C-alpha positions in Angstrom: 1.9 1.5 -13.3 5.1 3.0 -12.8 3.7 6.6 -13.7 0.6 6.0 -11.1 2.8 5.0 -8.7 5.4 8.3 -9.5 2.8 10.5 -9.3 1.1 9.1 -6.2 4.3 9.3 -4.7 5.2 13.0 -5.6 2.2 13.8 -3.7 2.3 11.6 -1.1 5.9 13.2 0.1 4.4 16.6 -0.3 1.3 15.9 2.0 3.7 14.0 4.6 5.5 17.3 4.7 2.1 19.8 4.6 1.3 17.3 7.5 4.6 17.3 9.5 4.9 21.2 9.3 1.2 21.6 10.8 1.9 19.0 13.8 5.1 18.4 14.9 7.0 21.6 13.7 4.2 23.5 15.0 3.9 21.9 18.3 7.7 22.1 18.7 7.3 25.9 18.9 4.8 25.6 21.3 8.2 24.3 23.8 11.0 26.3 24.3 13.7 24.2 24.2 16.8 25.6 22.9 17.5 24.7 18.7 14.4 21.7 19.3 12.4 23.2 16.1 15.9 24.0 14.0 16.9 20.1 14.6 13.1 19.2 13.6 12.9 21.7 10.8 15.9 20.3 9.0 16.6 18.6 6.2 18.0 15.7 7.8 14.7 13.7 7.8 13.7 12.0 4.9 9.8 10.8 3.9 10.6 7.4 5.6 11.8 9.0 8.9 8.7 11.3 8.8 6.1 8.7 8.3 7.5 7.1 11.2 7.9 10.0 13.4 4.1 10.6 12.2 3.0 7.2 13.3 4.7 7.2 16.4 2.8 10.4 17.5 -0.4 8.9 15.8 -1.0 11.0 12.9 -0.7 8.0 11.0 -2.6 4.7 11.9 -1.3 1.2 12.1 -3.1 0.1 8.5 -1.9 3.4 7.1 1.3 2.8 8.1 1.6 -0.3 6.3 -0.1 0.8 3.1 2.5 3.9 3.2 5.8 1.5 3.6 4.1 -0.8 0.6 4.2 2.2 -1.5 7.6 3.3 -0.5 9.2 0.3 -0.7 7.5 -0.3 -4.3 8.7 3.2 -5.0 12.1 2.8 -4.4 12.6 -0.4 -6.0 11.1 1.1 -9.6 13.3 4.3 -8.8 16.6 2.5 -7.6 16.2 -1.0 -9.1 13.9 -0.3 -12.5 11.4 -2.8 -11.2 7.6 -2.3 -12.5 5.2 -2.2 -9.6 2.6 -4.5 -8.9 -1.0 -3.4 -9.2 -1.1 -3.9 -4.9 1.3 -1.6 -4.7 0.2 1.3 -6.5 -3.3 0.7 -5.2 -1.8 1.3 -1.8 -0.1 4.1 -3.1 -3.6 5.7 -4.2 -5.0 4.9 -1.2 -2.3 6.2 1.2 -2.7 9.7 -1.3 -6.3 9.5 -0.5 -5.7 9.0 3.5 -3.4 11.6 3.8 -5.3 14.5 1.8 -8.0 13.4 4.6 -5.7 14.0 7.1 -4.3 17.3 5.7 -7.9 18.6 5.0 -8.7 17.2 8.6 -5.9 19.6 10.3 -6.8 22.6 7.9 -10.7 22.4 9.1 -11.8 21.3 5.4 -14.4 18.5 5.3 -13.1 15.9 2.9 -15.5 13.4 1.2 -13.2 10.6 0.5 -15.8 8.0 -0.4 -15.7 10.5 -3.6 -12.5 9.8 -4.8 -12.9 6.1 -3.2 -15.5 5.4 -5.7 -13.1 6.0 -8.7 -10.3 3.0 -7.7 -10.8 -0.7 -8.8 -10.9 -3.0 -6.6 -9.1 -6.0 -8.9 -6.4 -5.6 -11.3 -9.1 -7.1 -14.1 -10.4 -3.3 -13.6 -7.8 -1.4 -14.3 -5.8 -0.4 -17.1 -3.6 -3.7 -18.4 -0.1 -3.6 -16.6 3.2 -3.7 -18.6 4.5 -6.9 -18.7 6.5 -8.2 -15.5 8.9 -10.9 -16.1 8.8 -13.4 -13.4 11.7 -14.8 -13.1 14.7 -15.3 -15.8 14.9 -18.5 -18.1 18.2 -19.8 -19.4 17.5 -21.3 -23.2 19.2 -23.8 -24.1 21.6 -22.5 -27.3 19.9 -25.4 -29.8 16.9 -23.7 -29.4 18.1 -20.6 -30.6 16.9 -20.2 -34.5 17.9 -16.5 -35.1 20.3 -13.9 -33.6 20.2 -10.4 -34.1 23.3 -8.5 -35.4 25.4 -6.3 -33.3 25.4 -2.8 -34.1 28.8 -2.2 -35.5 30.9 0.7 -33.9 33.2 2.9 -34.5 36.8 0.6 -33.8 34.7 -2.7 -35.0 36.6 -5.0 -38.1 33.5 -4.3 -40.1 33.2 -0.1 -39.3 33.1 1.8 -42.5 34.1 5.4 -43.0 36.0 7.8 -40.2 37.0 7.1 -36.9 35.6 10.6 -34.9 38.2 11.6 -32.5 37.9 14.6 -29.6 40.6 16.1 -28.1 39.9 14.5 -24.9 38.9 11.3 -26.2 40.4 8.7 -29.0 38.9 6.0 -30.2 40.9 3.2 -31.9 40.2 0.0 -33.7 39.7 -3.3 -31.8 42.5 -5.8 -32.2 41.5 -9.0 -32.4 
């Protein structure tokens, strides 16, 4: 799921950029207002801003906006928090990608038959590759129920460390004091 979301999002960002440039930036060229094109063409616009502007200008429809938002939030949660995306979020990303491919093709005069791609998208999670295990909640385990502990790896400076303690000019490791 993680890889699918990451790859879809990379493609989504590229297509948003293409659509942004071929619509809003090209429209800005038609109006002679000093620095307007420079403002729209600057690096200050992140993908969320671009999606919002494309939505406001009706290049992205309501349902597409919802799917893109779900995919973007899942992508951010994965990248910034390490959370595994849900099947629904990945499905939203895939459908969004196909929609953006269709929109970009249309803007470039290319006939895009989305049904040829959509037929390969599983309608349910059971039809897809089994998802990575996602822990739903943290459960506190009572100490009396713990039967085995794994030994902690011995590190330089621990009392059980065997061998020399490697030193560096700017870093000094010393034995820990109990």
